[in-house]
N, C-alpha and C positions, 0 to 999 in steps of 0.2 A: 647806885646809879639811877638817875631819873631821866634817862635818854628820851628824846622826842624823835628819835630816828628808828626806822624799822630794823628788824634783825638782819635783813639783807644788806642794808647800808652799813651796819656795824661789822658784819663779816667781810664785805667785799671792798668797801672804800679804802682800807689800808692797802689792799692788794692792788687796786687800781692806781693808787698813788705811787706805789713802789715799783711794780713790774707789770704794767697793763698788757704788754704784748707777749710776755713769756707764757709758755704752756701752763694752764691752771688745772684743767681736767683732761686726761687722756684715757679713753675707753677702749678696751679690747674685748672681743668675744672670740675665744680660740676655737669655738665650734663652727663659726661662720667665716673667720678670717677678718672680721670687721675691726677697723681701727679708726677712731675719731679723736682728733686733738683740738681742744678749744683754749684759746687765750682768755684772759679775764675780759677783754673787750668783746670778743666774739660770744662768749658765754652770756655776757650782760645784754647783748642784742636779743638773744633767745629769751632771757629773763624778762626784758622789757616787753617783747611781743606777748609773752604769757601773761604778764601783769595787765597789759592792755586788754587782752582777750577776757580775762576774768572780770574786769571792770565793765567793759563795753558790750561784750557778748552775753555775759551772764548777770550783770548788774551787781556784782559783789563789791562790798565795801569793808572798811576796817571793822574787825570784830566778827565777820562772817566766817563760818567753818568750811574748810575744804578737806575732804577725805582723799588721801593719796594712797593708792594701792598699786605700787610699782616697784620693780626690782632696782638694784644698785646699777644705775645706767645714767649716761650723761643727760638724757632728756628728763630724768627724774630730778636732777639738780636744777634744771631750768624751771620745772614745775614748782618745786619747793621754794626756790628763791623768788619766783614770780608771785606766788601766794603771799609770802612774807612781805615783799615789796609793796603789795597792795594792802598790807595791814591785816591780812586774814590769819586765822588760827588753823594750823594743820593738825589733823588726826590721822592715825595710821591704821584705823579699823573702822568698819562701817557703823558699829554700835559701840562707841567708846565707853569705857567703864566709869569715867569720871562724870558722866551725866552731861547736863547742859543741852543746848539746842542741837537738833539734828543738823548734819552738814547740809549746806545749800547746794554744794556741788561735789561730785566724786570724779577724780581723775584716775583712770584705771587702765590696765592692759585688757586685751580681749579675753584672756583666760579668767579674769576676775569680775567680769560684768555681772554675773549672777549674784555676787555678794552685795551689790549696791542697788538692788531693784527698788528699795524703799526711799532712795534719795531722788529728788525731783529732777535734777540736772546731772547728766553723766557725759563726760568727755573721755574718749577712748584713744589710747596711744598704741600705734602699731609698733613703735620702736624701730621702724625700718630705717636703715642708714641713708636711704635715698628719699625719705619722706613720703613713701607710698601710704595711701589711705588703708584703713582696716576694711577688708572685703566683707560685703554682705552685712554692713552695720545697720541695725534697726533705725528707722527714720526718727525715732524719738531720742536718739543719742547723737552726739557731736563727735566728728572725727578731729582729734587734736591736730594732727600734722597738716591737714588741708585748711583748717580754720586759723591756726595760729600764724601762719605765714602771711596772711593778709593784714595783720595788725602792725602798728608802727613799732620801730625799734628804738624809740625814745619814750621814757616814762618819767613823770614827775612823782617823786617819792611821796608816799603817804606819811604825814606827820602823826606820830602816835606815841603814847606814853610807854615807858619801859615796863610798866606794870601790866600792860595789855597781854592777854594770852597769845602765845605763839605756837606752842607744840604740846598737844594733848593736855591742856590746862596749865602748863608751865609758862611763866611770863617771859617776855623778851630778855629781861635782865637775868633771870634764872638760867635760861638756856645758854646765854652767852657766857655766864660765869662758869657753868658746868663744862661747857665746851673748852674754855680756856684752861681749866684745871685738869681736863682729861689727858692732855698731851703736852705737859710742860716741857718735855724733852725735845719737842719739835720747834723748828724755827723757819724763817723765810727761805733759807737756803736748802731746806729738805725737800726731797721728792719721794713721795710715799707710795709704795705699791701695796694694794689690798685686794683680797678676794671676798671680803666680808659683805654680807647683805645688810640692808637697812630696814628690816621689817619690824623692828621695835624701836622705841625711843632711845634706849641705851645704845643699841647698835648704830642707829643713825647719828647720834652724837659722837660716838667713838670713831666710827668709820668715815664720816664725812665732815660734820660740823667742827670737830676738834682740829682736823687738818686745815680747814679754811680759817679757823680762828687763830691758828699759829702762823698764818701767812704762807703755809706750805702748798705745794702742788700735789695732785693726786693722780696715780696711775691705777685705774680700777679695772680688774680683769674678771670676766665671766668665763665659766667653763675652762678653767686654767689647764693648759697642757704642761705637765711637769717638765717635759723635756725642753720647753721653751723658756723656762724660768731664768736660768743663768744668763742666757743671751739677752733676754729682755731687761734684766737688771742692769746689764752693761749698756745696751743701746739707749735705754731711757734715763740713764744716769741716776738710778734709784739709790737713795741714801738710807732708806728705812723700809722695812717690810712689816706690815701688820699681820 
C-alpha cells in the first residue's frame, strides 16, 4: 500500500461512512462512576480540536514526534488520532529505544509529568469528565482540557506517504496491516469490551487499533467492578470481551 492518507483517515473513514452516529468509544471508570459515550462524529470533533492544537499551538507538522503517556481512556483516543491526523509519529515512552529525534511534544497525565522533563513542550491531561484543568500546573506546561476546547472542530487532513512513521518507528502501512491482522475475527457489528491498557505498542494495537481497523466499537472499562460485568455486557450489547 502506498497510501497518501494518514493513519487516522485509514482507520476512521470507513466507520464514518458506515455508522457515523453510532457509539464508537464508550468509556467507564467503575471507581468514579464515570461513563462517557462518543459516536464517530463526536470523537472526530475532539480529534480535530487536538490536531488543530498540535499544529497551531505547538507548531507540529508531519514527521514530528509526539510522546503520549496516558492510560486507556477516551481522551487518549482523541490525542492519538489527533497526532496521526496531523501526520505526527507517536511514541509511548519518553526516550524511545529506536532512536531518532526527541519528541517535540509530550502529552501526559499529571502523574507522569516527571518522566518528560527533557521534552521542550508538555501538555497535561486531567482526564476529568467535566473538562476541569489540572490544578497547580507549572506555567511552563499547557493544560490540555482548557487549551484544546478553543480550537476548531474541523481539520484538513495532512497528506502523507504510507511509508511515513506513525507508531514507535513503524510506518502507517505497517501499523494498519498489523492492526487488521490482529483481530480478523471482529467485524463492524461487534461491540468489544476491554479492560486492557495501551502502554506498549502491542497492547495499543491489540486493544484499540485492531478494534477500530475492524470497524467495531469499543467499551473500555477502567477499575472494573466484577459484579457489574454481566449487567454491562447486556446493557452495552457487548458481543466480544478482550
